[in-house]
N, C-alpha and C positions, 0 to 999 in steps of 0.2 A: 748485490741487491740489498737494499734496506728492508728490514721488516716493518710490517705495519704497526704503529704504535697501539698499545692496548686501549688507551682512551678513544680511539677511532672504532675499534671493535666493540667496545663497549656502548659508543654511541649508536653504532649500527644496530647493535641488539636492542637497544631501548626503541628506536624508531621502527624496527620490525615488530616488537612487541606492542608498541601503540597501534600500529597498523592492524594487527590481528585482534587487538582489544576492540577497535571501533568497527572492524568487520562483524566481529561477534555480536556487537551491540545493534547494528544496523540490519543485519541479516534477517533476523525473524520478522522485522517490520516490513521489509521489502517482499519476503516470502508470502507474508499475511496479505499484502497487497495484491501480488500475482494471484493468489487464489481466489480473492475477492473478485479480480477481474474476470478470471475464467468462469466464476459462478454467475455474473452479470451478463457475461457473452452467451453462457448456456440458457438464462431466463429469457433474454431478448430474442433468441434464436426459436424457441419453442412456440408453436402454432397456438397452443392452448393459453399461452401467457397473454396473447391479444384479447382475449374474453375475460381475464380476470380484472377487477377493479384496480385503479391505481395504488389505493391503500394496501391492498393484500400484496401486491408486487412490491411495495416499499417495506412492508413488514418483513417479507421474505429477505430482502437485503439486508436489512437492520439485524435480523437475527442471525444471519451468517457473519456479519461484521462482529456481532458480539460474540459469537463462537471463534472467531479469529482474533479476538480481543483488539479490535480496531476502535478508534473514538468517532464512529459514525453516527450522527444524529439524523433524525427524520427530515429536517430541513436541507440535509446534504444529498438528499436523492431526489434527483429530478427525473420525471417520467413523462416523455412526450409522445403523442401517437400521431400518426399521419397515416394517409392512404395506403402508403408504401409498407408501413409496418410499426414497430416500436422502438424506441430509443430510451435506455436508461442511462443517466449519468449520475455519478458520485462524485463529489469533491469535498476532500477532507484533509486536515493535517494532523501530524503527530508530532508533539513536541518531545524532543530529546534533550536533557540535561545532564551535563558532565560537570566536575567541578572547573569552574572558570569559564564555562561556554554553554549556551543554549541554542539549538537549531530547530527550526520548523521545517519538517519534510512535508512537503505539498504532494498529494496524489490525486489523479483525476481517472479513476477506471470508469470506462464506459462502453457500451455496446449497442448496437442496433443500426436502423437505417434512419437516414437523415431526412 
């Protein structure tokens, strides 16, 4: 049996290192989005949220996004009311730049009834 050439082993190690690096770079962003999604769902579920003004709800979402270090602006938070309940949608993107490449990660956390 022929042994695996050293250059192939080195290439495999580089690829795995790159994948781990990208994972370490993107994981906090996705984790923050998941926390924001959970928070928005919690607000939309609460009965007392139906009585709060839109601006107070929007400010709560913006404060949580700021706490999670997510680039959410006031116009990214949409609040819709219906006889069935409350719907909160947040649409934002996070720009990630690495040498030679830039990607925009788009997120759409939202919760409530339509």
